[in-house]
C-alpha positions as protocol buffer text, in pm:
chain_id: "A"
residue {
  index: 1
  type: MET
  ca { x: -658 y: 1655 z: 1009 }
}
residue {
  index: 2
  type: SER
  ca { x: -452 y: 1660 z: 658 }
}
residue {
  index: 3
  type: ILE
  ca { x: -381 y: 1328 z: 495 }
}
residue {
  index: 4
  type: SER
  ca { x: -2 y: 1203 z: 369 }
}
residue {
  index: 5
  type: ILE
  ca { x: -8 y: 909 z: 85 }
}
residue {
  index: 6
  type: VAL
  ca { x: 288 y: 714 z: 101 }
}
residue {
  index: 7
  type: ILE
  ca { x: 336 y: 490 z: -202 }
}
residue {
  index: 8
  type: PRO
  ca { x: 655 y: 272 z: -265 }
}
residue {
  index: 9
  type: VAL
  ca { x: 750 y: 155 z: -597 }
}
residue {
  index: 10
  type: LYS
  ca { x: 1002 y: -47 z: -755 }
}
residue {
  index: 11
  type: ASN
  ca { x: 968 y: -106 z: -1159 }
}
residue {
  index: 12
  type: ASP
  ca { x: 597 y: -98 z: -1168 }
}
residue {
  index: 13
  type: PHE
  ca { x: 547 y: 189 z: -1427 }
}
residue {
  index: 14
  type: GLU
  ca { x: 212 y: 110 z: -1588 }
}
residue {
  index: 15
  type: SER
  ca { x: 41 y: 20 z: -1281 }
}
residue {
  index: 16
  type: PHE
  ca { x: 184 y: 302 z: -1076 }
}
residue {
  index: 17
  type: LYS
  ca { x: 55 y: 524 z: -1326 }
}
residue {
  index: 18
  type: LEU
  ca { x: -299 y: 407 z: -1249 }
}
residue {
  index: 19
  type: VAL
  ca { x: -248 y: 416 z: -893 }
}
residue {
  index: 20
  type: PHE
  ca { x: -108 y: 762 z: -866 }
}
residue {
  index: 21
  type: LYS
  ca { x: -415 y: 931 z: -1115 }
}
residue {
  index: 22
  type: SER
  ca { x: -645 y: 724 z: -869 }
}
residue {
  index: 23
  type: CYS
  ca { x: -475 y: 900 z: -560 }
}
residue {
  index: 24
  type: LEU
  ca { x: -505 y: 1229 z: -757 }
}
residue {
  index: 25
  type: SER
  ca { x: -867 y: 1239 z: -821 }
}
residue {
  index: 26
  type: GLN
  ca { x: -988 y: 1116 z: -470 }
}
residue {
  index: 27
  type: SER
  ca { x: -1289 y: 1265 z: -348 }
}
residue {
  index: 28
  type: LEU
  ca { x: -1117 y: 1351 z: -20 }
}
residue {
  index: 29
  type: SER
  ca { x: -784 y: 1509 z: -181 }
}
residue {
  index: 30
  type: PRO
  ca { x: -464 y: 1440 z: 9 }
}
residue {
  index: 31
  type: ASN
  ca { x: -260 y: 1721 z: 119 }
}
residue {
  index: 32
  type: GLU
  ca { x: 51 y: 1557 z: 2 }
}
residue {
  index: 33
  type: ILE
  ca { x: 178 y: 1216 z: -180 }
}
residue {
  index: 34
  type: ILE
  ca { x: 526 y: 1080 z: -100 }
}
residue {
  index: 35
  type: VAL
  ca { x: 687 y: 838 z: -368 }
}
residue {
  index: 36
  type: ILE
  ca { x: 947 y: 639 z: -282 }
}
residue {
  index: 37
  type: ASP
  ca { x: 1099 y: 482 z: -583 }
}
residue {
  index: 38
  type: SER
  ca { x: 1323 y: 199 z: -584 }
}
residue {
  index: 39
  type: SER
  ca { x: 1301 y: 138 z: -981 }
}
residue {
  index: 40
  type: SER
  ca { x: 1625 y: 76 z: -1198 }
}
residue {
  index: 41
  type: GLU
  ca { x: 1523 y: 354 z: -1431 }
}
residue {
  index: 42
  type: ASN
  ca { x: 1369 y: 699 z: -1414 }
}
residue {
  index: 43
  type: LEU
  ca { x: 1067 y: 642 z: -1591 }
}
residue {
  index: 44
  type: ILE
  ca { x: 866 y: 737 z: -1247 }
}
residue {
  index: 45
  type: ASP
  ca { x: 1061 y: 1054 z: -1207 }
}
residue {
  index: 46
  type: GLU
  ca { x: 1011 y: 1193 z: -1537 }
}
residue {
  index: 47
  type: TYR
  ca { x: 644 y: 1101 z: -1537 }
}
residue {
  index: 48
  type: LEU
  ca { x: 590 y: 1287 z: -1214 }
}
residue {
  index: 49
  type: LYS
  ca { x: 800 y: 1589 z: -1315 }
}
residue {
  index: 50
  type: LYS
  ca { x: 503 y: 1611 z: -1578 }
}
residue {
  index: 51
  type: ILE
  ca { x: 241 y: 1618 z: -1322 }
}
residue {
  index: 52
  type: LYS
  ca { x: 63 y: 1942 z: -1236 }
}
residue {
  index: 53
  type: SER
  ca { x: -143 y: 1950 z: -943 }
}
residue {
  index: 54
  type: SER
  ca { x: -258 y: 2163 z: -616 }
}
residue {
  index: 55
  type: ILE
  ca { x: -128 y: 1860 z: -463 }
}
residue {
  index: 56
  type: ASP
  ca { x: 202 y: 1840 z: -289 }
}
residue {
  index: 57
  type: ILE
  ca { x: 414 y: 1547 z: -468 }
}
residue {
  index: 58
  type: LYS
  ca { x: 737 y: 1464 z: -318 }
}
residue {
  index: 59
  type: TYR
  ca { x: 961 y: 1178 z: -482 }
}
residue {
  index: 60
  type: PHE
  ca { x: 1247 y: 996 z: -325 }
}
residue {
  index: 61
  type: LYS
  ca { x: 1472 y: 786 z: -509 }
}
residue {
  index: 62
  type: SER
  ca { x: 1626 y: 504 z: -316 }
}
residue {
  index: 63
  type: LYS
  ca { x: 1793 y: 228 z: -468 }
}
residue {
  index: 64
  type: ASN
  ca { x: 1710 y: -168 z: -363 }
}
residue {
  index: 65
  type: LYS
  ca { x: 1444 y: -76 z: -96 }
}
residue {
  index: 66
  type: PHE
  ca { x: 1212 y: -320 z: -13 }
}
residue {
  index: 67
  type: PRO
  ca { x: 857 y: -205 z: 62 }
}
residue {
  index: 68
  type: GLY
  ca { x: 882 y: -185 z: 442 }
}
residue {
  index: 69
  type: GLU
  ca { x: 1194 y: -6 z: 418 }
}
residue {
  index: 70
  type: ALA
  ca { x: 1054 y: 243 z: 156 }
}
residue {
  index: 71
  type: ARG
  ca { x: 747 y: 310 z: 391 }
}
residue {
  index: 72
  type: ASN
  ca { x: 929 y: 405 z: 669 }
}
residue {
  index: 73
  type: ILE
  ca { x: 1103 y: 679 z: 455 }
}
residue {
  index: 74
  type: GLY
  ca { x: 748 y: 804 z: 366 }
}
residue {
  index: 75
  type: ILE
  ca { x: 683 y: 799 z: 740 }
}
residue {
  index: 76
  type: ASN
  ca { x: 925 y: 994 z: 814 }
}
residue {
  index: 77
  type: ASN
  ca { x: 895 y: 1259 z: 545 }
}
residue {
  index: 78
  type: CYS
  ca { x: 499 y: 1332 z: 610 }
}
residue {
  index: 79
  type: ASP
  ca { x: 426 y: 1672 z: 699 }
}
residue {
  index: 80
  type: PHE
  ca { x: 38 y: 1582 z: 788 }
}
residue {
  index: 81
  type: ASP
  ca { x: -192 y: 1393 z: 1063 }
}
residue {
  index: 82
  type: LEU
  ca { x: -259 y: 1112 z: 918 }
}
residue {
  index: 83
  type: ILE
  ca { x: -73 y: 872 z: 671 }
}
residue {
  index: 84
  type: ALA
  ca { x: -249 y: 647 z: 418 }
}
residue {
  index: 85
  type: PHE
  ca { x: -64 y: 384 z: 257 }
}
residue {
  index: 86
  type: ILE
  ca { x: -127 y: 250 z: -92 }
}
residue {
  index: 87
  type: ASP
  ca { x: 109 y: 13 z: -334 }
}
residue {
  index: 88
  type: SER
  ca { x: 173 y: 27 z: -683 }
}
residue {
  index: 89
  type: LYS
  ca { x: -30 y: -248 z: -775 }
}
residue {
  index: 90
  type: THR
  ca { x: -324 y: -160 z: -560 }
}
residue {
  index: 91
  type: ILE
  ca { x: -582 y: 76 z: -731 }
}
residue {
  index: 92
  type: PRO
  ca { x: -759 y: 256 z: -470 }
}
residue {
  index: 93
  type: LYS
  ca { x: -1161 y: 353 z: -524 }
}
residue {
  index: 94
  type: PHE
  ca { x: -1221 y: 700 z: -567 }
}
residue {
  index: 95
  type: ASP
  ca { x: -1381 y: 749 z: -212 }
}
residue {
  index: 96
  type: TRP
  ca { x: -1101 y: 546 z: -21 }
}
residue {
  index: 97
  type: LEU
  ca { x: -948 y: 802 z: 151 }
}
residue {
  index: 98
  type: TYR
  ca { x: -1315 y: 971 z: 246 }
}
residue {
  index: 99
  type: CYS
  ca { x: -1438 y: 619 z: 373 }
}
residue {
  index: 100
  type: GLN
  ca { x: -1111 y: 576 z: 612 }
}
residue {
  index: 101
  type: ASN
  ca { x: -1096 y: 922 z: 719 }
}
residue {
  index: 102
  type: LYS
  ca { x: -1473 y: 915 z: 796 }
}
residue {
  index: 103
  type: LYS
  ca { x: -1447 y: 562 z: 988 }
}
residue {
  index: 104
  type: LEU
  ca { x: -1122 y: 677 z: 1168 }
}
residue {
  index: 105
  type: LYS
  ca { x: -1284 y: 1013 z: 1316 }
}
residue {
  index: 106
  type: SER
  ca { x: -1623 y: 875 z: 1399 }
}
residue {
  index: 107
  type: GLU
  ca { x: -1499 y: 581 z: 1584 }
}
residue {
  index: 108
  type: ASN
  ca { x: -1219 y: 744 z: 1728 }
}
residue {
  index: 109
  type: LEU
  ca { x: -968 y: 521 z: 1592 }
}
residue {
  index: 110
  type: ASP
  ca { x: -589 y: 523 z: 1584 }
}
residue {
  index: 111
  type: VAL
  ca { x: -546 y: 305 z: 1284 }
}
residue {
  index: 112
  type: VAL
  ca { x: -817 y: 151 z: 1038 }
}
residue {
  index: 113
  type: PHE
  ca { x: -658 y: -126 z: 837 }
}
residue {
  index: 114
  type: GLY
  ca { x: -748 y: -153 z: 426 }
}
residue {
  index: 115
  type: ASN
  ca { x: -877 y: -406 z: 224 }
}
residue {
  index: 116
  type: THR
  ca { x: -778 y: -550 z: -107 }
}
residue {
  index: 117
  type: LYS
  ca { x: -977 y: -761 z: -361 }
}
residue {
  index: 118
  type: TYR
  ca { x: -786 y: -929 z: -624 }
}
residue {
  index: 119
  type: ILE
  ca { x: -935 y: -934 z: -978 }
}
residue {
  index: 120
  type: ALA
  ca { x: -902 y: -1210 z: -1265 }
}
residue {
  index: 121
  type: LYS
  ca { x: -893 y: -1091 z: -1624 }
}
residue {
  index: 122
  type: ASN
  ca { x: -837 y: -1438 z: -1806 }
}
residue {
  index: 123
  type: ASN
  ca { x: -886 y: -1774 z: -1737 }
}
residue {
  index: 124
  type: ILE
  ca { x: -530 y: -1880 z: -1583 }
}
residue {
  index: 125
  type: GLN
  ca { x: -571 y: -1569 z: -1322 }
}
residue {
  index: 126
  type: GLU
  ca { x: -902 y: -1725 z: -1264 }
}
residue {
  index: 127
  type: THR
  ca { x: -727 y: -2037 z: -1185 }
}
residue {
  index: 128
  type: ILE
  ca { x: -461 y: -1888 z: -999 }
}
residue {
  index: 129
  type: ARG
  ca { x: -692 y: -1661 z: -800 }
}
residue {
  index: 130
  type: ALA
  ca { x: -906 y: -1975 z: -712 }
}
residue {
  index: 131
  type: ALA
  ca { x: -644 y: -2151 z: -561 }
}
residue {
  index: 132
  type: THR
  ca { x: -471 y: -1860 z: -373 }
}
residue {
  index: 133
  type: PHE
  ca { x: -678 y: -1544 z: -289 }
}
residue {
  index: 134
  type: GLY
  ca { x: -1057 y: -1661 z: -373 }
}
residue {
  index: 135
  type: ASN
  ca { x: -1319 y: -1361 z: -470 }
}
residue {
  index: 136
  type: ILE
  ca { x: -1338 y: -1248 z: -117 }
}
residue {
  index: 137
  type: LEU
  ca { x: -1156 y: -900 z: 53 }
}
residue {
  index: 138
  type: HIS
  ca { x: -859 y: -951 z: 217 }
}
residue {
  index: 139
  type: THR
  ca { x: -719 y: -733 z: 500 }
}
residue {
  index: 140
  type: THR
  ca { x: -431 y: -520 z: 375 }
}
residue {
  index: 141
  type: THR
  ca { x: -185 y: -266 z: 442 }
}
residue {
  index: 142
  type: PRO
  ca { x: -242 y: -113 z: 124 }
}
residue {
  index: 143
  type: GLY
  ca { x: -567 y: 109 z: 192 }
}
residue {
  index: 144
  type: SER
  ca { x: -455 y: 149 z: 545 }
}
residue {
  index: 145
  type: LEU
  ca { x: -496 y: 506 z: 729 }
}
residue {
  index: 146
  type: ILE
  ca { x: -295 y: 579 z: 1063 }
}
residue {
  index: 147
  type: LYS
  ca { x: -191 y: 886 z: 1247 }
}
residue {
  index: 148
  type: LYS
  ca { x: 131 y: 980 z: 1200 }
}
residue {
  index: 149
  type: ASN
  ca { x: 234 y: 992 z: 1564 }
}
residue {
  index: 150
  type: ILE
  ca { x: 119 y: 612 z: 1591 }
}
residue {
  index: 151
  type: ALA
  ca { x: 296 y: 534 z: 1292 }
}
residue {
  index: 152
  type: LYS
  ca { x: 623 y: 701 z: 1400 }
}
residue {
  index: 153
  type: ASN
  ca { x: 618 y: 478 z: 1680 }
}
residue {
  index: 154
  type: ASN
  ca { x: 584 y: 158 z: 1469 }
}
residue {
  index: 155
  type: TYR
  ca { x: 800 y: 142 z: 1176 }
}
residue {
  index: 156
  type: PHE
  ca { x: 791 y: -142 z: 953 }
}
residue {
  index: 157
  type: ILE
  ca { x: 1084 y: -399 z: 988 }
}
residue {
  index: 158
  type: GLU
  ca { x: 1330 y: -385 z: 718 }
}
residue {
  index: 159
  type: LYS
  ca { x: 1560 y: -611 z: 534 }
}
residue {
  index: 160
  type: VAL
  ca { x: 1287 y: -836 z: 397 }
}
residue {
  index: 161
  type: ARG
  ca { x: 1072 y: -841 z: 58 }
}
residue {
  index: 162
  type: THR
  ca { x: 728 y: -967 z: 227 }
}
residue {
  index: 163
  type: ALA
  ca { x: 536 y: -1051 z: 544 }
}
residue {
  index: 164
  type: ASP
  ca { x: 652 y: -663 z: 675 }
}
residue {
  index: 165
  type: ASP
  ca { x: 335 y: -540 z: 614 }
}
residue {
  index: 166
  type: LEU
  ca { x: 148 y: -856 z: 784 }
}
residue {
  index: 167
  type: GLU
  ca { x: 378 y: -803 z: 1102 }
}
residue {
  index: 168
  type: TRP
  ca { x: 326 y: -473 z: 1102 }
}
residue {
  index: 169
  type: ARG
  ca { x: -38 y: -519 z: 1137 }
}
residue {
  index: 170
  type: GLU
  ca { x: -13 y: -771 z: 1369 }
}
residue {
  index: 171
  type: ARG
  ca { x: 211 y: -579 z: 1619 }
}
residue {
  index: 172
  type: LEU
  ca { x: -16 y: -283 z: 1644 }
}
residue {
  index: 173
  type: ILE
  ca { x: -335 y: -499 z: 1709 }
}
residue {
  index: 174
  type: LYS
  ca { x: -125 y: -658 z: 1994 }
}
residue {
  index: 175
  type: LYS
  ca { x: -37 y: -331 z: 2136 }
}
residue {
  index: 176
  type: ASN
  ca { x: -420 y: -274 z: 2196 }
}
residue {
  index: 177
  type: TYR
  ca { x: -437 y: 69 z: 1982 }
}
residue {
  index: 178
  type: ASN
  ca { x: -776 y: 125 z: 1873 }
}
residue {
  index: 179
  type: TYR
  ca { x: -823 y: -23 z: 1535 }
}
residue {
  index: 180
  type: SER
  ca { x: -1093 y: -135 z: 1309 }
}
residue {
  index: 181
  type: PHE
  ca { x: -1099 y: -287 z: 955 }
}
residue {
  index: 182
  type: ALA
  ca { x: -1261 y: -148 z: 653 }
}
residue {
  index: 183
  type: LYS
  ca { x: -1587 y: -320 z: 536 }
}
residue {
  index: 184
  type: LYS
  ca { x: -1659 y: -170 z: 234 }
}
residue {
  index: 185
  type: LEU
  ca { x: -1426 y: -252 z: -60 }
}
residue {
  index: 186
  type: LEU
  ca { x: -1127 y: 22 z: -104 }
}
residue {
  index: 187
  type: THR
  ca { x: -867 y: -121 z: -358 }
}
residue {
  index: 188
  type: THR
  ca { x: -821 y: -372 z: -628 }
}
residue {
  index: 189
  type: TYR
  ca { x: -525 y: -568 z: -703 }
}
residue {
  index: 190
  type: GLU
  ca { x: -556 y: -651 z: -1101 }
}
residue {
  index: 191
  type: PHE
  ca { x: -181 y: -795 z: -1192 }
}
residue {
  index: 192
  type: LEU
  ca { x: -218 y: -1150 z: -1103 }
}
residue {
  index: 193
  type: PRO
  ca { x: 50 y: -1395 z: -1268 }
}
residue {
  index: 194
  type: ASN
  ca { x: -2 y: -1475 z: -1623 }
}
residue {
  index: 195
  type: SER
  ca { x: 170 y: -1836 z: -1612 }
}
residue {
  index: 196
  type: ILE
  ca { x: 189 y: -2132 z: -1320 }
}
residue {
  index: 197
  type: ILE
  ca { x: 562 y: -2099 z: -1330 }
}
residue {
  index: 198
  type: SER
  ca { x: 571 y: -1682 z: -1269 }
}
residue {
  index: 199
  type: LEU
  ca { x: 355 y: -1736 z: -960 }
}
residue {
  index: 200
  type: ILE
  ca { x: 565 y: -2071 z: -818 }
}
residue {
  index: 201
  type: LYS
  ca { x: 877 y: -1842 z: -877 }
}
residue {
  index: 202
  type: ARG
  ca { x: 732 y: -1568 z: -679 }
}
residue {
  index: 203
  type: TYR
  ca { x: 604 y: -1786 z: -413 }
}
residue {
  index: 204
  type: PHE
  ca { x: 978 y: -1930 z: -364 }
}
residue {
  index: 205
  type: ILE
  ca { x: 1073 y: -1604 z: -307 }
}
residue {
  index: 206
  type: TYR
  ca { x: 810 y: -1497 z: -101 }
}
residue {
  index: 207
  type: SER
  ca { x: 867 y: -1787 z: 129 }
}
residue {
  index: 208
  type: PHE
  ca { x: 1209 y: -1728 z: 159 }
}
residue {
  index: 209
  type: HIS
  ca { x: 1147 y: -1401 z: 315 }
}
residue {
  index: 210
  type: THR
  ca { x: 811 y: -1482 z: 503 }
}
residue {
  index: 211
  type: ALA
  ca { x: 1052 y: -1738 z: 681 }
}
residue {
  index: 212
  type: GLN
  ca { x: 1238 y: -1468 z: 851 }
}
residue {
  index: 213
  type: VAL
  ca { x: 938 y: -1264 z: 973 }
}
residue {
  index: 214
  type: ASN
  ca { x: 765 y: -1359 z: 1319 }
}
residue {
  index: 215
  type: VAL
  ca { x: 411 y: -1356 z: 1210 }
}
residue {
  index: 216
  type: ASP
  ca { x: 110 y: -1620 z: 1306 }
}
Protein backbone atom coordinates (compact mmCIF):
# COMPACT_ATOMS: atom_id res chain seq x y z
CA MET A 1 0.00 0.00 0.00
CA SER A 2 1.37 3.39 -1.05
CA ILE A 3 1.46 6.51 1.11
CA SER A 4 0.52 10.18 0.62
CA ILE A 5 1.76 12.74 3.14
CA VAL A 6 -0.48 15.76 3.76
CA ILE A 7 1.08 18.96 5.20
CA PRO A 8 -1.00 22.08 5.95
CA VAL A 9 1.14 25.19 6.42
CA LYS A 10 0.63 28.89 7.05
CA ASN A 11 3.64 31.22 7.22
CA ASP A 12 5.86 28.75 9.12
CA PHE A 13 8.54 28.75 6.44
CA GLU A 14 11.60 27.90 8.53
CA SER A 15 9.93 25.09 10.45
CA PHE A 16 8.25 23.85 7.27
CA LYS A 17 11.63 23.34 5.63
CA LEU A 18 12.73 21.08 8.50
CA VAL A 19 9.50 19.09 8.31
CA PHE A 20 9.66 18.77 4.54
CA LYS A 21 13.28 17.63 4.50
CA SER A 22 12.45 14.97 7.07
CA CYS A 23 9.54 13.77 4.91
CA LEU A 24 11.87 13.46 1.94
CA SER A 25 14.40 11.41 3.91
CA GLN A 26 12.05 8.85 5.49
CA SER A 27 13.39 5.29 5.68
CA LEU A 28 10.11 4.28 4.01
CA SER A 29 9.64 6.83 1.25
CA PRO A 30 6.18 8.26 0.60
CA ASN A 31 4.81 8.17 -2.93
CA GLU A 32 3.68 11.77 -2.82
CA ILE A 33 3.76 14.81 -0.55
CA ILE A 34 0.81 17.19 -0.69
CA VAL A 35 1.38 20.73 0.62
CA ILE A 36 -1.60 23.00 1.26
CA ASP A 37 -0.21 26.50 1.72
CA SER A 38 -2.25 29.32 3.27
CA SER A 39 0.74 31.64 3.71
CA SER A 40 0.54 35.33 2.91
CA GLU A 41 3.79 35.11 0.93
CA ASN A 42 5.14 32.76 -1.75
CA LEU A 43 8.26 31.54 0.06
CA ILE A 44 7.06 27.94 0.27
CA ASP A 45 6.01 27.80 -3.38
CA GLU A 46 9.40 29.16 -4.46
CA TYR A 47 11.21 26.72 -2.18
CA LEU A 48 9.32 23.68 -3.48
CA LYS A 49 9.99 24.62 -7.10
CA LYS A 50 13.71 24.17 -6.39
CA ILE A 51 13.33 20.70 -4.88
CA LYS A 52 14.44 17.78 -7.04
CA SER A 53 13.04 14.48 -5.86
CA SER A 54 11.65 11.22 -7.20
CA ILE A 55 8.74 11.74 -4.80
CA ASP A 56 5.79 13.49 -6.41
CA ILE A 57 5.15 16.90 -4.83
CA LYS A 58 1.71 18.48 -5.13
CA TYR A 59 1.29 22.11 -4.11
CA PHE A 60 -2.00 23.91 -3.47
CA LYS A 61 -2.23 27.59 -2.62
CA SER A 62 -5.39 28.13 -0.56
CA LYS A 63 -5.94 31.51 1.06
CA ASN A 64 -6.84 31.67 4.75
CA LYS A 65 -7.50 27.98 5.34
CA PHE A 66 -7.52 26.61 8.87
CA PRO A 67 -5.70 23.26 9.37
CA GLY A 68 -8.82 21.09 9.13
CA GLU A 69 -9.90 22.70 5.88
CA ALA A 70 -6.38 22.33 4.48
CA ARG A 71 -6.22 18.66 5.45
CA ASN A 72 -9.52 18.06 3.68
CA ILE A 73 -8.06 19.51 0.50
CA GLY A 74 -5.16 17.10 0.92
CA ILE A 75 -7.49 14.14 1.44
CA ASN A 76 -9.36 14.97 -1.77
CA ASN A 77 -6.16 15.14 -3.79
CA CYS A 78 -4.43 11.97 -2.57
CA ASP A 79 -3.69 9.33 -5.19
CA PHE A 80 -2.65 6.53 -2.86
CA ASP A 81 -4.13 4.05 -0.39
CA LEU A 82 -2.80 5.50 2.87
CA ILE A 83 -2.69 9.08 4.11
CA ALA A 84 -0.12 10.31 6.63
CA PHE A 85 -0.74 13.61 8.39
CA ILE A 86 2.03 15.90 9.59
CA ASP A 87 2.00 19.60 10.50
CA SER A 88 4.38 22.39 9.59
CA LYS A 89 5.84 22.48 13.12
CA THR A 90 5.92 18.77 13.98
CA ILE A 91 9.16 17.23 12.78
CA PRO A 92 8.89 13.49 12.05
CA LYS A 93 11.58 10.99 13.01
CA PHE A 94 13.31 9.27 10.07
CA ASP A 95 11.41 6.01 10.67
CA TRP A 96 7.99 7.60 11.23
CA LEU A 97 6.31 6.17 8.13
CA TYR A 98 8.01 2.80 8.47
CA CYS A 99 6.82 2.33 12.06
CA GLN A 100 3.28 3.48 11.40
CA ASN A 101 2.93 1.46 8.21
CA LYS A 102 4.28 -1.67 9.89
CA LYS A 103 1.88 -1.30 12.83
CA LEU A 104 -1.13 -0.64 10.61
CA LYS A 105 -0.41 -3.69 8.45
CA SER A 106 0.56 -6.14 11.18
CA GLU A 107 -2.48 -5.31 13.34
CA ASN A 108 -4.90 -4.91 10.42
CA LEU A 109 -5.83 -1.37 11.47
CA ASP A 110 -7.84 1.35 9.78
CA VAL A 111 -5.90 4.11 11.51
CA VAL A 112 -2.94 4.39 13.84
CA PHE A 113 -2.73 7.71 15.67
CA GLY A 114 0.53 9.60 15.97
CA ASN A 115 2.28 11.10 18.95
CA THR A 116 4.35 14.18 19.67
CA LYS A 117 6.83 15.22 22.32
CA TYR A 118 7.28 18.92 23.03
CA ILE A 119 10.90 20.07 23.20
CA ALA A 120 12.14 22.99 25.31
CA LYS A 121 15.29 24.81 24.20
CA ASN A 122 15.67 27.45 26.93
CA ASN A 123 14.56 28.24 30.47
CA ILE A 124 11.39 30.08 29.46
CA GLN A 125 10.31 27.18 27.28
CA GLU A 126 11.14 24.73 30.08
CA THR A 127 8.76 26.66 32.35
CA ILE A 128 6.05 26.81 29.70
CA ARG A 129 6.38 23.09 28.94
CA ALA A 130 6.22 22.20 32.65
CA ALA A 131 2.99 24.20 32.98
CA THR A 132 1.38 22.79 29.82
CA PHE A 133 2.51 19.66 27.96
CA GLY A 134 5.09 18.22 30.32
CA ASN A 135 7.93 15.92 29.27
CA ILE A 136 5.70 13.12 27.98
CA LEU A 137 4.30 11.81 24.69
CA HIS A 138 0.94 13.19 23.57
CA THR A 139 -1.41 11.46 21.13
CA THR A 140 -1.71 13.75 18.11
CA THR A 141 -3.16 13.88 14.62
CA PRO A 142 0.30 14.81 13.28
CA GLY A 143 2.07 11.50 12.85
CA SER A 144 -1.16 9.59 12.18
CA LEU A 145 -1.60 7.13 9.31
CA ILE A 146 -5.06 6.27 7.98
CA LYS A 147 -6.60 4.38 5.08
CA LYS A 148 -7.80 6.81 2.42
CA ASN A 149 -11.29 5.32 2.21
CA ILE A 150 -11.73 5.86 5.96
CA ALA A 151 -10.43 9.44 5.75
CA LYS A 152 -12.83 10.23 2.89
CA ASN A 153 -15.73 9.20 5.10
CA ASN A 154 -14.42 11.28 8.01
CA TYR A 155 -13.38 14.75 6.93
CA PHE A 156 -12.13 17.28 9.46
CA ILE A 157 -14.62 19.89 10.64
CA GLU A 158 -13.96 23.31 9.15
CA LYS A 159 -14.12 26.99 10.12
CA VAL A 160 -12.22 26.49 13.40
CA ARG A 161 -8.57 27.12 14.07
CA THR A 162 -8.01 24.39 16.64
CA ALA A 163 -9.57 21.27 18.21
CA ASP A 164 -10.70 19.99 14.79
CA ASP A 165 -8.03 17.30 15.01
CA LEU A 166 -9.09 16.26 18.52
CA GLU A 167 -12.72 16.02 17.40
CA TRP A 168 -11.59 13.96 14.39
CA ARG A 169 -9.75 11.44 16.58
CA GLU A 170 -12.64 11.14 19.03
CA ARG A 171 -15.09 10.62 16.17
CA LEU A 172 -13.01 7.81 14.65
CA ILE A 173 -12.75 6.07 18.02
CA LYS A 174 -16.51 6.33 18.64
CA LYS A 175 -17.25 4.82 15.23
CA ASN A 176 -15.40 1.67 16.26
CA TYR A 177 -12.87 1.58 13.47
CA ASN A 178 -9.85 -0.63 14.03
CA TYR A 179 -7.46 1.84 15.62
CA SER A 180 -4.37 1.92 17.78
CA PHE A 181 -1.86 4.36 19.22
CA ALA A 182 1.82 4.64 18.43
CA LYS A 183 4.11 3.70 21.30
CA LYS A 184 7.44 4.89 19.94
CA LEU A 185 8.24 8.61 19.68
CA LEU A 186 7.34 9.70 16.13
CA THR A 187 7.38 13.50 15.98
CA THR A 188 8.77 16.41 17.98
CA TYR A 189 7.47 19.94 18.39
CA GLU A 190 10.39 22.32 18.88
CA PHE A 191 8.71 25.72 18.60
CA LEU A 192 7.24 26.51 22.00
CA PRO A 193 6.69 30.24 22.70
CA ASN A 194 9.57 32.26 24.08
CA SER A 195 7.42 34.49 26.27
CA ILE A 196 4.50 34.10 28.64
CA ILE A 197 2.67 36.94 26.85
CA SER A 198 2.69 35.15 23.50
CA LEU A 199 1.54 31.96 25.24
CA ILE A 200 -1.43 33.71 26.85
CA LYS A 201 -2.37 35.32 23.53
CA ARG A 202 -2.19 31.97 21.78
CA TYR A 203 -4.28 30.19 24.43
CA PHE A 204 -6.92 32.92 24.33
CA ILE A 205 -7.35 32.52 20.56
CA TYR A 206 -7.28 28.72 20.75
CA SER A 207 -9.82 28.65 23.60
CA PHE A 208 -12.23 30.74 21.56
CA HIS A 209 -12.11 28.26 18.69
CA THR A 210 -12.12 25.17 20.91
CA ALA A 211 -15.34 26.39 22.52
CA GLN A 212 -17.05 25.94 19.15
CA VAL A 213 -16.08 22.27 18.89
CA ASN A 214 -17.88 19.38 20.56
CA VAL A 215 -15.03 17.49 22.24
CA ASP A 216 -14.71 15.74 25.59
